[in-house]
Backbone as JSON, one array per atom type, in Angstrom:
{
  "sequence": "MLTDPTFQNTTVDLGFYPLKMNAKLKRILVIALSLGALMINSAKSQEYKIQSLEGNNVRFKVSKNEKNTLFIAYLADTVYIRDVKDIQSARVLGGRFLLIDYGIRSGTGINSRKTLLLSAGHNKINTCLNITSLFHEEFLDFDSHVTSPMKAEVKSIYHAKLSLLGNRMVNYKLVVKIRDERSSAHEPKTNYKKNLIETLNFDQERQIFYSTLEDISAYFTIWNAKSQKEIKQYVNGRFAVAKLGNYKYYDINGVWYEKIIAD",
  "N": [[0.82, -1.18, 0.0], [0.55, 2.22, -0.84], [1.74, 5.11, 0.78], [1.68, 8.5, 1.94], [4.48, 9.96, 3.12], [4.54, 12.4, 4.42], [2.34, 12.73, 5.96], [0.88, 11.8, 9.01], [-1.52, 10.49, 9.61], [-2.9, 8.43, 7.34], [-5.04, 8.19, 4.64], [-6.67, 5.91, 2.62], [-8.27, 5.77, -0.38], [-10.46, 3.7, -1.86], [-11.51, 3.75, -4.78], [-13.3, 3.65, -7.95], [-12.21, 4.36, -10.98], [-11.83, 5.73, -14.33], [-9.23, 4.44, -16.41], [-6.66, 4.41, -18.82], [-5.27, 1.92, -20.79], [-4.62, 0.62, -23.36], [-6.95, -0.78, -23.39], [-10.07, -1.4, -21.68], [-9.76, -0.13, -18.55], [-9.81, 0.2, -14.99], [-9.14, 2.25, -12.22], [-8.34, 0.98, -9.08], [-7.37, 1.54, -6.6], [-6.83, 4.42, -4.8], [-4.8, 6.99, -3.54], [-5.54, 9.15, -1.05], [-5.24, 12.41, 0.57], [-5.33, 13.07, 3.42], [-6.73, 12.21, 6.64], [-8.6, 14.04, 7.61], [-11.89, 15.35, 7.73], [-13.43, 12.98, 7.85], [-15.02, 11.65, 9.65], [-15.33, 9.06, 10.99], [-16.43, 8.1, 13.32], [-19.08, 8.72, 13.11], [-20.59, 6.66, 12.28], [-21.81, 3.45, 13.22], [-19.5, 1.09, 14.28], [-17.98, -2.08, 13.47], [-15.95, -4.51, 14.93], [-13.15, -6.49, 13.97], [-11.07, -9.14, 14.7], [-7.8, -9.92, 13.88], [-4.68, -11.52, 13.07], [-1.63, -9.89, 12.82], [0.89, -9.68, 10.22], [3.24, -9.84, 11.49], [2.66, -11.38, 13.6], [1.21, -10.33, 15.7], [-1.74, -9.65, 17.66], [-4.4, -7.87, 16.35], [-6.87, -5.28, 15.69], [-9.37, -4.56, 13.34], [-11.48, -1.91, 12.5], [-14.63, -1.62, 11.14], [-16.92, 0.29, 9.34], [-19.86, 1.99, 8.08], [-21.06, 5.0, 6.79], [-23.75, 7.51, 6.65], [-23.42, 8.65, 4.2], [-22.88, 6.76, 2.35], [-20.3, 5.73, 2.51], [-17.72, 3.51, 3.13], [-15.65, 2.54, 5.82], [-12.49, 1.34, 6.87], [-10.5, 0.93, 9.58], [-7.33, 1.02, 11.21], [-5.16, 1.49, 13.75], [-3.34, 4.36, 12.94], [-4.01, 4.28, 10.34], [-6.26, 4.39, 7.62], [-8.71, 3.08, 5.49], [-10.99, 4.03, 3.0], [-14.03, 3.62, 1.22], [-15.97, 4.76, -1.37], [-19.39, 5.34, -2.52], [-20.74, 3.01, -1.73], [-23.18, 0.6, -1.66], [-24.1, -1.37, 0.14], [-22.89, -3.39, 2.88], [-22.25, -6.6, 2.34], [-21.1, -8.87, 3.44], [-18.63, -9.75, 5.9], [-15.68, -11.27, 6.86], [-13.18, -13.25, 8.54], [-10.3, -14.67, 7.15], [-8.34, -17.48, 7.56], [-7.31, -16.44, 9.9], [-5.6, -14.27, 9.48], [-6.38, -12.54, 7.47], [-8.76, -10.12, 6.38], [-11.78, -10.32, 4.81], [-13.99, -8.55, 2.81], [-17.12, -8.24, 1.43], [-18.82, -6.08, -0.64], [-21.56, -4.22, -1.9], [-21.89, -2.11, -4.77], [-23.01, 1.03, -6.06], [-24.85, 0.88, -9.0], [-25.9, 0.89, -12.49], [-29.23, 0.83, -14.0], [-30.74, -2.32, -13.9], [-28.42, -3.63, -13.26], [-26.44, -5.46, -11.05], [-23.84, -5.2, -8.92], [-20.87, -6.24, -7.29], [-18.08, -5.94, -5.11], [-15.04, -7.41, -3.88], [-12.92, -7.15, -1.2], [-9.73, -7.72, 0.08], [-7.86, -7.71, 2.95], [-4.91, -7.17, 4.99], [-2.82, -6.87, 7.94], [0.18, -5.18, 8.64], [3.37, -3.98, 9.66], [2.23, -1.89, 11.08], [0.26, -0.91, 9.39], [-2.44, -0.97, 6.97], [-2.71, -3.49, 4.6], [-3.52, -3.85, 1.23], [-4.4, -6.63, -0.1], [-5.79, -7.69, -2.23], [-8.25, -6.58, -4.55], [-11.19, -6.9, -6.05], [-13.65, -7.38, -8.71], [-16.31, -9.23, -7.76], [-18.87, -9.94, -8.32], [-20.92, -9.49, -11.08], [-23.87, -8.78, -12.42], [-26.14, -8.53, -14.94], [-29.14, -7.56, -16.51], [-30.4, -6.89, -19.5], [-32.81, -4.9, -20.94], [-34.33, -4.58, -23.97], [-36.28, -2.44, -25.42], [-36.88, -1.84, -28.0], [-36.65, -4.09, -29.45], [-38.15, -6.88, -31.14], [-37.87, -9.43, -30.54], [-38.18, -10.44, -28.0], [-40.54, -10.03, -25.33], [-41.28, -6.79, -23.79], [-41.04, -7.19, -21.1], [-39.22, -9.14, -20.67], [-35.82, -10.02, -20.31], [-33.44, -9.08, -22.73], [-30.71, -9.61, -22.93], [-28.77, -11.48, -20.73], [-26.27, -11.42, -18.3], [-23.81, -12.83, -16.23], [-21.27, -12.76, -13.84], [-19.4, -14.33, -11.46], [-17.29, -14.57, -8.75], [-15.77, -16.54, -6.32], [-13.96, -16.66, -3.33], [-11.48, -18.55, -1.6], [-9.22, -19.53, 1.01], [-6.13, -21.22, 1.06], [-3.66, -23.03, 2.96], [-1.58, -22.34, 5.88], [0.42, -20.69, 6.65], [2.57, -17.89, 5.83], [4.35, -18.69, 3.88], [3.08, -20.66, 2.46], [0.6, -19.8, 1.64], [-2.24, -19.71, -0.48], [-4.65, -18.48, -2.77], [-7.69, -19.58, -3.76], [-9.85, -19.23, -6.44], [-13.05, -19.58, -7.49], [-14.87, -19.39, -10.43], [-17.77, -18.35, -12.06], [-19.06, -17.74, -15.18], [-21.29, -16.42, -17.36], [-23.3, -15.84, -20.26], [-26.27, -14.92, -21.89], [-28.13, -14.43, -24.72], [-31.05, -13.45, -26.29], [-31.38, -12.44, -28.81], [-28.94, -12.77, -30.13], [-27.94, -15.66, -30.17], [-25.6, -17.06, -30.8], [-23.58, -15.87, -29.45], [-23.78, -16.72, -26.9], [-22.58, -18.21, -23.86], [-21.16, -20.43, -21.38], [-19.11, -20.63, -18.65], [-17.03, -22.26, -16.34], [-14.59, -21.79, -14.1], [-11.47, -22.33, -12.36], [-9.17, -20.58, -10.61], [-5.88, -20.12, -9.28], [-4.17, -18.19, -6.97], [-0.97, -16.98, -6.05], [0.9, -16.03, -3.07], [2.6, -13.12, -2.34], [5.04, -12.51, -0.14], [6.58, -10.26, 0.5], [5.37, -8.0, -0.73], [2.82, -8.38, 0.12], [0.54, -9.33, -1.34], [-1.84, -11.08, -3.44], [-1.38, -12.94, -6.4], [-1.21, -13.95, -9.92], [0.83, -14.13, -11.88], [3.85, -12.6, -13.22], [4.15, -9.71, -15.23], [5.48, -8.04, -18.03], [5.37, -4.6, -18.66], [5.19, -1.9, -20.84], [4.25, 1.06, -21.53], [2.2, 4.0, -22.12], [0.21, 5.49, -19.63], [-2.91, 6.79, -18.47], [-2.97, 7.98, -15.44], [-3.52, 8.02, -11.86], [-2.49, 10.7, -9.81], [-1.27, 10.99, -6.63], [-0.45, 13.21, -5.1], [-1.26, 15.57, -6.48], [-3.9, 14.96, -6.77], [-5.07, 14.42, -9.22], [-5.6, 13.1, -12.56], [-2.92, 12.05, -14.58], [-0.78, 11.82, -17.48], [1.42, 9.19, -17.84], [4.45, 7.39, -18.3], [4.82, 3.97, -18.0], [6.97, 1.46, -17.06], [8.18, -1.73, -16.64], [8.22, -4.77, -14.63], [5.36, -6.27, -13.4], [3.09, -7.48, -10.88], [0.34, -9.6, -11.6], [-3.06, -10.48, -11.33], [-5.02, -12.8, -12.72], [-8.3, -13.42, -13.46], [-10.47, -15.14, -14.98], [-12.08, -13.26, -17.42], [-11.13, -10.96, -16.36], [-8.42, -8.9, -15.43], [-6.07, -7.98, -12.98], [-3.86, -5.54, -12.02], [-1.06, -4.9, -10.03], [0.43, -2.07, -9.65], [3.04, -0.44, -8.53], [1.98, -0.48, -5.91], [-0.67, 0.15, -6.32], [-3.84, -1.0, -7.28], [-5.18, -2.05, -10.39], [-7.84, -2.56, -12.69], [-8.59, -4.53, -15.5], [-10.63, -5.3, -18.19], [-10.88, -8.05, -20.23], [-11.44, -8.48, -23.63], [-13.51, -10.88, -25.27]],
  "CA": [[0.0, 0.0, 0.0], [1.29, 3.44, -0.89], [1.37, 6.13, 1.75], [2.39, 9.75, 1.81], [5.24, 10.04, 4.37], [4.39, 13.7, 5.06], [1.16, 12.71, 6.79], [0.87, 10.72, 9.98], [-2.75, 9.76, 9.34], [-2.99, 8.2, 5.9], [-6.32, 7.69, 4.2], [-6.63, 5.27, 1.31], [-9.59, 5.78, -1.0], [-10.6, 2.63, -2.84], [-12.55, 4.13, -5.72], [-13.25, 3.02, -9.26], [-12.09, 5.48, -11.9], [-11.33, 5.31, -15.65], [-7.79, 4.44, -16.66], [-6.45, 3.95, -20.19], [-4.08, 1.11, -21.04], [-4.89, -0.2, -24.53], [-8.2, -1.52, -23.18], [-10.84, -0.8, -20.6], [-9.19, -0.34, -17.23], [-10.32, 1.06, -13.93], [-8.25, 2.36, -11.07], [-9.01, 0.36, -7.95], [-6.9, 2.08, -5.34], [-6.4, 5.8, -4.91], [-4.3, 7.51, -2.29], [-6.01, 10.49, -0.72], [-4.2, 13.16, 1.26], [-5.32, 13.0, 4.88], [-7.97, 11.73, 7.24], [-9.49, 15.2, 7.56], [-13.18, 15.32, 8.42], [-14.16, 11.82, 7.37], [-16.01, 11.36, 10.67], [-15.56, 7.63, 11.11], [-17.25, 7.82, 14.49], [-20.48, 9.02, 12.83], [-21.26, 5.41, 11.95], [-21.56, 2.36, 14.14], [-18.43, 0.26, 13.73], [-17.87, -3.48, 13.85], [-14.54, -4.85, 15.05], [-12.72, -7.82, 13.55], [-9.75, -9.45, 15.22], [-6.94, -10.74, 13.04], [-3.28, -11.54, 13.47], [-0.8, -9.18, 11.85], [1.89, -10.52, 9.58], [4.34, -10.01, 12.46], [2.2, -12.3, 14.62], [0.51, -9.61, 16.77], [-3.19, -9.6, 17.58], [-4.82, -6.5, 16.04], [-8.29, -5.11, 15.43], [-9.83, -3.69, 12.27], [-12.81, -1.37, 12.71], [-15.33, -1.48, 9.87], [-18.17, 1.02, 9.5], [-20.42, 2.65, 6.9], [-21.83, 6.15, 7.24], [-24.97, 7.82, 5.91], [-23.05, 9.12, 2.87], [-22.52, 5.57, 1.57], [-18.85, 5.55, 2.54], [-17.26, 2.42, 3.99], [-14.36, 2.81, 6.45], [-11.75, 0.31, 7.59], [-9.47, 1.66, 10.32], [-6.39, 0.28, 12.03], [-4.21, 2.46, 14.28], [-3.44, 5.65, 12.26], [-4.24, 4.02, 8.91], [-7.69, 4.26, 7.31], [-9.15, 2.86, 4.12], [-12.4, 4.29, 2.82], [-14.57, 3.27, -0.08], [-17.15, 5.57, -1.64], [-20.49, 4.8, -3.34], [-21.05, 1.65, -1.28], [-24.61, 0.39, -1.45], [-24.27, -2.11, 1.38], [-21.87, -4.39, 3.24], [-22.96, -7.86, 2.25], [-20.51, -9.79, 4.41], [-17.24, -9.51, 6.3], [-15.24, -12.43, 7.61], [-11.74, -13.43, 8.66], [-9.78, -15.85, 6.48], [-7.07, -18.0, 8.07], [-6.85, -15.7, 11.07], [-4.7, -13.16, 9.13], [-6.92, -11.69, 6.41], [-10.15, -9.71, 6.49], [-12.44, -10.29, 3.5], [-15.21, -7.75, 2.85], [-17.94, -8.18, 0.23], [-19.68, -4.89, -0.56], [-22.24, -3.85, -3.13], [-21.64, -0.74, -5.21], [-24.11, 1.61, -6.8], [-24.7, 0.59, -10.42], [-26.99, 1.36, -13.33], [-30.47, 0.08, -14.03], [-30.61, -3.69, -14.35], [-27.09, -4.14, -12.95], [-26.09, -5.73, -9.66], [-22.38, -5.33, -8.92], [-20.28, -6.4, -5.96], [-16.63, -6.01, -5.03], [-14.47, -8.12, -2.74], [-11.69, -6.53, -0.74], [-8.98, -8.59, 0.99], [-6.91, -6.86, 3.67], [-4.1, -7.72, 6.07], [-2.13, -5.85, 8.73], [1.63, -5.37, 8.74], [4.14, -2.75, 9.85], [1.29, -0.88, 11.6], [-0.52, -0.38, 8.29], [-3.36, -1.87, 6.27], [-2.25, -3.94, 3.29], [-4.57, -4.26, 0.3], [-3.89, -7.85, -0.73], [-6.51, -7.88, -3.48], [-9.52, -5.85, -4.63], [-11.67, -7.41, -7.34], [-15.07, -7.54, -8.98], [-16.69, -10.61, -7.44], [-20.18, -10.2, -8.91], [-21.49, -8.56, -12.05], [-25.09, -9.39, -12.93], [-26.85, -7.53, -15.74], [-30.26, -7.97, -17.34], [-30.61, -5.78, -20.43], [-34.13, -4.86, -21.55], [-34.33, -3.86, -25.24], [-37.68, -2.15, -25.71], [-37.03, -1.69, -29.45], [-36.54, -5.41, -30.09], [-39.39, -7.66, -31.23], [-37.55, -10.84, -30.27], [-38.76, -10.79, -26.7], [-41.48, -9.03, -24.81], [-40.59, -5.76, -23.01], [-40.88, -7.61, -19.71], [-38.22, -10.19, -20.63], [-34.48, -9.49, -20.59], [-32.87, -9.45, -24.03], [-29.39, -10.18, -22.66], [-28.44, -11.71, -19.32], [-24.85, -11.71, -18.07], [-23.44, -12.99, -14.82], [-19.89, -13.13, -13.51], [-19.35, -14.51, -10.01], [-16.02, -15.12, -8.27], [-15.81, -16.9, -4.91], [-12.59, -16.83, -2.85], [-11.18, -19.38, -0.42], [-7.8, -19.5, 1.33], [-5.43, -22.46, 1.39], [-2.4, -22.82, 3.66], [-1.66, -21.81, 7.25], [1.59, -19.82, 6.89], [2.82, -16.99, 4.71], [5.13, -19.36, 2.84], [2.28, -21.57, 1.64], [-0.74, -19.27, 1.36], [-2.74, -19.62, -1.85], [-6.04, -18.07, -2.85], [-8.41, -20.31, -4.81], [-10.99, -18.43, -6.91], [-13.97, -20.3, -8.35], [-15.5, -18.39, -11.27], [-18.89, -18.69, -12.94], [-19.17, -16.67, -16.16], [-22.33, -16.82, -18.31], [-24.0, -14.83, -21.06], [-27.38, -15.46, -22.64], [-28.75, -13.41, -25.55], [-32.17, -13.95, -27.09], [-31.25, -11.92, -30.17], [-27.7, -13.29, -30.72], [-27.63, -16.88, -29.42], [-24.25, -17.54, -31.07], [-22.66, -15.25, -28.49], [-24.01, -17.3, -25.57], [-21.54, -19.1, -23.34], [-21.13, -20.76, -19.95], [-17.76, -21.01, -18.25], [-16.74, -22.5, -14.92], [-13.14, -21.79, -14.01], [-10.82, -22.28, -11.06], [-7.86, -19.93, -10.68], [-5.14, -20.15, -8.02], [-3.26, -17.06, -6.83], [0.12, -17.12, -5.1], [1.04, -14.94, -2.12], [3.89, -12.45, -2.29], [5.24, -12.14, 1.26], [7.16, -8.93, 0.62], [4.39, -6.96, -1.1], [1.56, -8.72, 0.77], [-0.51, -9.38, -2.35], [-2.07, -12.33, -4.14], [-1.2, -12.7, -7.83], [-1.06, -15.12, -10.77], [2.1, -14.14, -12.58], [4.46, -11.3, -13.44], [3.97, -9.3, -16.61], [6.23, -6.85, -18.44], [4.53, -3.54, -19.21], [5.9, -0.72, -21.35], [3.19, 1.8, -22.21], [1.73, 5.21, -21.48], [-1.03, 5.36, -18.88], [-3.55, 7.89, -17.77], [-2.83, 7.41, -14.1], [-3.86, 8.93, -10.76], [-1.38, 11.26, -9.05], [-1.74, 11.15, -5.26], [-0.16, 14.54, -4.56], [-2.08, 16.59, -7.12], [-5.27, 14.49, -6.79], [-5.52, 14.52, -10.6], [-5.07, 12.09, -13.48], [-1.85, 12.54, -15.42], [-0.24, 10.85, -18.42], [2.71, 8.75, -17.32], [5.0, 6.19, -18.93], [5.05, 2.9, -17.02], [7.86, 0.46, -17.63], [8.69, -2.64, -15.63], [7.54, -6.05, -14.45], [4.38, -6.07, -12.35], [2.27, -8.62, -10.52], [-0.98, -9.62, -12.23], [-4.0, -11.51, -10.92], [-5.95, -13.04, -13.82], [-9.48, -14.15, -13.01], [-11.37, -15.18, -16.12], [-11.91, -12.13, -18.33], [-10.66, -9.81, -15.6], [-7.02, -8.89, -15.0], [-5.81, -6.97, -11.96], [-2.45, -5.2, -12.0], [-0.53, -4.17, -8.88], [1.47, -1.2, -10.18], [3.56, 0.44, -7.48], [1.1, -0.45, -4.75], [-2.02, 0.54, -6.71], [-4.5, -2.04, -8.07], [-5.92, -1.63, -11.56], [-8.67, -3.6, -13.28], [-8.7, -4.54, -16.96], [-11.57, -6.29, -18.71], [-10.34, -8.61, -21.47], [-12.49, -8.78, -24.61], [-13.51, -12.27, -25.76]],
  "C": [[0.86, 1.23, 0.0], [0.82, 4.39, 0.2], [2.17, 7.37, 1.47], [3.15, 9.99, 3.11], [5.1, 11.38, 5.08], [3.18, 13.77, 5.97], [1.22, 11.54, 7.76], [-0.36, 9.85, 9.79], [-2.92, 9.63, 7.84], [-4.34, 7.59, 5.57], [-6.18, 7.11, 2.8], [-8.04, 5.18, 0.78], [-9.64, 4.71, -2.07], [-11.77, 2.97, -3.75], [-12.4, 3.39, -7.02], [-13.33, 4.12, -10.31], [-11.54, 5.01, -13.23], [-9.82, 5.38, -15.71], [-7.58, 3.85, -18.05], [-5.16, 3.15, -20.29], [-4.39, 0.12, -22.14], [-6.15, -1.04, -24.39], [-8.93, -0.82, -22.05], [-10.21, -1.15, -19.27], [-9.86, 0.58, -16.24], [-9.32, 1.06, -12.78], [-8.99, 1.85, -9.85], [-8.55, 0.95, -6.64], [-6.35, 3.47, -5.58], [-5.91, 6.27, -3.56], [-4.82, 8.93, -2.1], [-4.98, 11.15, 0.2], [-4.2, 12.97, 2.76], [-6.67, 12.55, 5.37], [-9.01, 12.84, 7.26], [-10.75, 15.0, 8.34], [-14.02, 14.15, 7.95], [-15.22, 11.35, 8.37], [-16.35, 9.88, 10.74], [-16.51, 7.31, 12.26], [-18.73, 8.12, 14.28], [-21.27, 7.76, 12.5], [-20.9, 4.35, 12.99], [-20.54, 1.42, 13.53], [-18.51, -1.16, 14.28], [-16.39, -3.83, 13.88], [-14.29, -6.3, 14.64], [-11.29, -8.04, 14.02], [-9.0, -10.34, 14.24], [-5.53, -10.7, 13.6], [-2.46, -10.84, 12.4], [0.24, -10.12, 11.28], [3.14, -10.67, 10.43], [3.94, -10.94, 13.59], [1.49, -11.64, 15.79], [-0.99, -9.66, 16.56], [-3.64, -8.15, 17.41], [-6.31, -6.49, 15.75], [-8.51, -4.16, 14.26], [-11.24, -3.21, 12.63], [-13.44, -1.08, 11.36], [-16.66, -0.77, 10.12], [-18.59, 1.63, 8.17], [-21.28, 3.81, 7.36], [-23.02, 6.42, 6.33], [-24.69, 8.35, 4.5], [-22.55, 7.99, 1.97], [-21.01, 5.4, 1.43], [-18.5, 4.47, 3.56], [-15.87, 2.74, 4.5], [-13.79, 1.54, 7.04], [-10.57, 1.0, 8.26], [-8.63, 0.72, 11.17], [-5.28, 1.23, 12.44], [-4.4, 3.8, 13.55], [-3.75, 5.5, 10.78], [-5.73, 3.8, 8.68], [-7.89, 4.06, 5.82], [-10.61, 3.27, 4.05], [-12.8, 4.07, 1.38], [-15.87, 4.04, -0.28], [-18.17, 4.82, -2.49], [-20.78, 3.34, -3.02], [-22.54, 1.53, -1.0], [-24.88, -0.33, -0.14], [-23.04, -2.98, 1.63], [-22.57, -5.73, 3.28], [-22.41, -8.91, 3.2], [-19.1, -9.35, 4.74], [-16.83, -10.68, 7.17], [-13.71, -12.52, 7.58], [-11.34, -14.73, 7.99], [-8.44, -16.23, 7.11], [-6.5, -17.24, 9.25], [-6.05, -14.45, 10.75], [-5.27, -12.19, 8.1], [-8.38, -11.36, 6.69], [-10.72, -9.57, 5.08], [-13.77, -9.57, 3.65], [-15.87, -7.78, 1.48], [-18.86, -6.97, 0.35], [-20.29, -4.6, -1.92], [-21.94, -2.4, -3.48], [-22.83, -0.26, -6.04], [-23.86, 1.45, -8.3], [-25.91, 1.09, -11.18], [-28.2, 0.45, -13.25], [-30.23, -1.33, -14.6], [-29.27, -4.33, -14.04], [-26.93, -4.31, -11.45], [-24.6, -6.03, -9.61], [-21.86, -5.39, -7.5], [-18.76, -6.5, -6.08], [-16.22, -6.81, -3.8], [-13.09, -7.55, -2.44], [-11.02, -7.45, 0.27], [-7.85, -7.78, 1.61], [-6.11, -7.67, 4.68], [-3.45, -6.57, 6.81], [-0.65, -6.19, 8.8], [2.35, -4.05, 8.81], [3.24, -1.58, 10.24], [0.46, -0.22, 10.51], [-1.47, -1.45, 7.75], [-2.79, -2.21, 4.91], [-3.44, -4.36, 2.45], [-4.06, -5.43, -0.52], [-4.54, -8.11, -2.09], [-7.79, -7.07, -3.4], [-10.11, -6.12, -6.0], [-13.18, -7.24, -7.48], [-15.44, -8.99, -8.72], [-18.09, -10.96, -7.94], [-20.54, -9.09, -9.88], [-22.67, -9.27, -12.7], [-25.89, -8.31, -13.65], [-27.97, -8.2, -16.51], [-30.66, -6.77, -18.19], [-31.98, -5.92, -21.08], [-34.09, -3.99, -22.8], [-35.79, -3.63, -25.65], [-37.95, -1.97, -27.2], [-37.02, -3.03, -30.18], [-37.89, -6.12, -30.09], [-39.13, -9.13, -30.94], [-38.2, -11.29, -28.98], [-39.75, -9.72, -26.3], [-40.71, -8.01, -23.99], [-40.32, -6.16, -21.57], [-39.8, -8.68, -19.57], [-36.86, -9.63, -21.04], [-33.99, -10.0, -21.94], [-31.52, -10.14, -23.86], [-29.21, -10.32, -21.15], [-26.97, -12.08, -19.21], [-24.63, -11.86, -16.57], [-21.99, -13.44, -14.72], [-19.82, -13.18, -11.99], [-18.04, -15.19, -9.64], [-16.1, -15.34, -6.76], [-14.42, -17.27, -4.44], [-12.53, -17.76, -1.64], [-9.67, -19.46, -0.24], [-7.28, -20.9, 1.64], [-4.12, -22.12, 2.1], [-2.61, -22.23, 5.04], [-0.46, -20.96, 7.63], [1.83, -18.97, 5.65], [3.53, -17.7, 3.56], [4.28, -20.27, 1.97], [0.85, -21.08, 1.41], [-1.02, -19.3, -0.14], [-4.21, -19.24, -1.78], [-6.68, -18.77, -4.04], [-9.67, -19.51, -5.15], [-11.82, -19.27, -7.87], [-14.83, -19.28, -9.09], [-16.63, -19.0, -12.09], [-19.11, -17.49, -13.86], [-20.15, -17.11, -17.25], [-22.88, -15.6, -19.05], [-25.07, -15.51, -21.89], [-28.08, -14.34, -23.38], [-29.87, -14.03, -26.37], [-32.02, -13.56, -28.54], [-30.03, -12.49, -30.9], [-27.26, -14.54, -29.95], [-26.23, -17.42, -29.66], [-23.23, -16.95, -30.1], [-22.83, -15.82, -27.08], [-22.85, -18.18, -25.14], [-21.75, -19.34, -21.85], [-19.73, -21.26, -19.62], [-17.71, -21.21, -16.73], [-15.23, -22.71, -14.79], [-12.68, -21.84, -12.56], [-9.42, -21.7, -11.25], [-7.21, -19.98, -9.3], [-4.12, -19.02, -8.01], [-2.21, -17.35, -5.77], [0.21, -15.9, -4.2], [2.46, -14.42, -2.13], [4.1, -11.92, -0.88], [5.75, -10.71, 1.42], [6.14, -7.84, 0.34], [3.02, -7.21, -0.48], [0.38, -8.66, -0.21], [-0.66, -10.8, -2.87], [-2.04, -12.06, -5.64], [-1.04, -14.01, -8.58], [0.34, -15.25, -11.34], [2.67, -12.73, -12.61], [4.38, -10.97, -14.92], [4.77, -8.04, -16.9], [5.28, -5.85, -19.11], [5.43, -2.39, -19.64], [4.91, 0.08, -22.18], [2.89, 3.09, -21.45], [0.38, 4.95, -20.83], [-1.61, 6.74, -18.59], [-3.72, 7.41, -16.35], [-3.1, 8.46, -13.04], [-2.61, 9.37, -10.02], [-1.86, 11.61, -7.65], [-1.55, 12.57, -4.73], [-1.06, 15.61, -5.16], [-3.56, 16.25, -7.11], [-5.89, 14.65, -8.19], [-4.98, 13.35, -11.41], [-4.03, 12.73, -14.38], [-1.42, 11.43, -16.38], [1.18, 10.49, -17.98], [3.16, 7.48, -18.03], [5.34, 5.17, -17.84], [5.87, 1.81, -17.69], [8.38, -0.44, -16.5], [7.91, -3.94, -15.61], [6.65, -5.94, -13.22], [3.58, -7.34, -12.1], [0.88, -8.47, -11.11], [-1.79, -10.76, -11.63], [-5.02, -11.66, -12.04], [-7.07, -13.94, -13.34], [-10.51, -14.14, -14.13], [-11.06, -14.05, -17.08], [-11.48, -10.85, -17.63], [-9.18, -9.99, -15.26], [-6.82, -7.72, -14.05], [-4.3, -6.78, -11.84], [-2.11, -4.47, -10.7], [0.66, -3.36, -9.38], [1.86, -0.2, -9.1], [2.59, 0.62, -6.32], [-0.33, -0.06, -5.05], [-2.61, -0.55, -7.6], [-5.29, -1.42, -9.21], [-6.68, -2.82, -12.12], [-8.76, -3.44, -14.78], [-9.65, -5.65, -17.37], [-11.07, -6.74, -20.08], [-11.5, -8.97, -22.4], [-12.37, -10.23, -25.06], [-12.98, -12.34, -27.19]]
}
């Protein structure tokens, strides 16, 4: 996780913003400037006990306020997520990771959910993974004569379910079971059903789960933490990637990015 060393209280904003990298990408982690007037105490919090990566017993406080902002706090470190519709579940995996499923505000006919996996280390919150775990869309085409207006023209569902294997940092693995389906009444040739199982390895140093390393050499429209603006920047290097079906997640310098791969 990136932090700004000039601030003692560091706030991490996990938003979803456009990013350009030769395909559709979204920024998953944004560094904000300071805790400021976030008012975590304005919402009732729930505590979760986990063990830090150093072996200490710690507590994460999780709360959601009336402005649809989700907060996760640990010592002087705070993660907040905006535009949260609800917290669907929160549970501890293997005693060391906190997994949070939360719904996000989406368009008409769309049900979308994200899954956030966190750990504690060096007195900070580590974002081990942040993915789309559910995307369910029912598209109603009122101009089409193939189906009635009350029946969905296209149905799509993507569902990823996470489970942890191993009991130590050296053998942790994240197993992701994926269901990916599309059904179109107008274009049946595009229909498909996929059931996949992906396994992610654990990087002890960076505290992330990933599939492989990938070389990247390209210009990005990327978020700048200091200016709080998007800037064009050349990115060159080898980065960790988590590939889950048609979704790829890049950990670039402590920031997660999402890329949807076209069929």
